[in-house]
N, C-alpha and C positions, 0 to 999 in steps of 0.2 A: 394316657393310661397304657400300661404294659400288661399284656395278657400272657398267661402261661401257654406254652405249646404242648405241654404234657397231655396225653390222651390215652384212653384204654379202648380197644376195639375187640369185641367178642364176636367171633364167627362161629356159627352153629349149623350143623346139618342134622335134621331130625328125620327119622324114618318110622313108618308105621302109624302115622296120624290118620284119623278117619277121613275118607274121601269128602264127605259133605262139609266137614269143617274147613278143609283146605280149598274147597270150591265156592266158598261163601265170602265174597269180598267185604260185605257189610259187617259180618261177624268178625272178620279179621281186623277191620278198621277199629271196631270197638275194643277188641282184645289188645291191640297195640296202643291205642290211646290210653286205656286204663293202666297198662303197665308203665307207660311213660309218665303219666300223672302220679301214679303211686311212687315212682322213683324221684319225683320232684323236678322232672324235666319241664322245660318251657317249650311248648309246641308252637311253631311258627306257621306251619301249613301241613296239610295232609293231601297226598296224591294217591290215587288207587286206580286199578284197571282190572276188570273181570275179563278173562280171555275165553275164547270159544275154540274148541268145544269145552275146555275146562282149564282151570288154573287162574291164579290171581297174583297181583303184586300190590303191596301197600308200602308207601314210603312216608315216614314222618320226618319233616325237616324240623330240627330242634335248634334252639339258641345254642345249645351245647354240642350239636352235630347232627346225628341222624339215627333212626331205627328203621329197618326194612325187613320185609318177608317176601319171598318169591316161592310160589307153590306149584307143585306138580302132582295133583290129586291122583292121577292114574298110576303113579308110582308111590303114593302115600308119603311123599317127600316134601319138606319145606327147608329152604335156606334162610337163615335169620342172621342179620347183622345188627349189632348195637355198639355204636361208637360215640363216646362222649369225651369232650375236652375238659380239662380242669379236674377238680376234686369233688365238685358238688353233687354230681349225679353218677351213681354207680351202674355201669352198663351190665354188670353181672346180675344185679337185682332185677333188671328188666328181663334178661334172658331166663332167669329162674322162674319168674312169674309166667312168662310165655310157655315155658316147658310144662309148668304145672297145669295150665289151662288146655294146651294142645294134647297133652298125654301121649307123647310118642312112645313107641316101643324101644327105639334105639336113638341115642344122642351122642354126637361127636362134637366137641368144641375146643377151640383154642382162643387164647387171649393174646393180643399184640399190645405191647407197651410202645407208644409212639411219641415222637416229639421231644425226645431227650438224647438224641444221637441215633446210633444204629437201632433198628427195630428189634425189640426183644419178643420172642414167642414163648408163651407158657402153655403147657398142656394142663388139662384138668384131670384130677383123679375121678371127677364126676362123669367121664366118658363111659357110658354103660348102657346096658339093655334093661328095659323095664318089662315086667311080665304082667 
């Protein structure tokens, strides 16, 4: 079987997320799992770590690639990555759901198109501040 190397990787920096949300690894796992399942992704495993005195990392290994979040609650910051290979799972829908749940004040995101030659970087018109 020949698999496509085409992939989309959405990298997101969010600012202004509530401290308690970013410092709750169990809540973050639930949020990421829900977003992955809603996008139709196949979750192979979930790894997570609650850091002391604060912060968390959650990684979902997908059949299609991965979704991750790394949080810095003291700065109200989270770094999110959603990378999927092929056409079946849209990483942007995952990111959109995560943003809607996390409710950041400011979002910066880029999309990388990978696996078709030179990596192409696309900016989003959606980079903006929320009030």
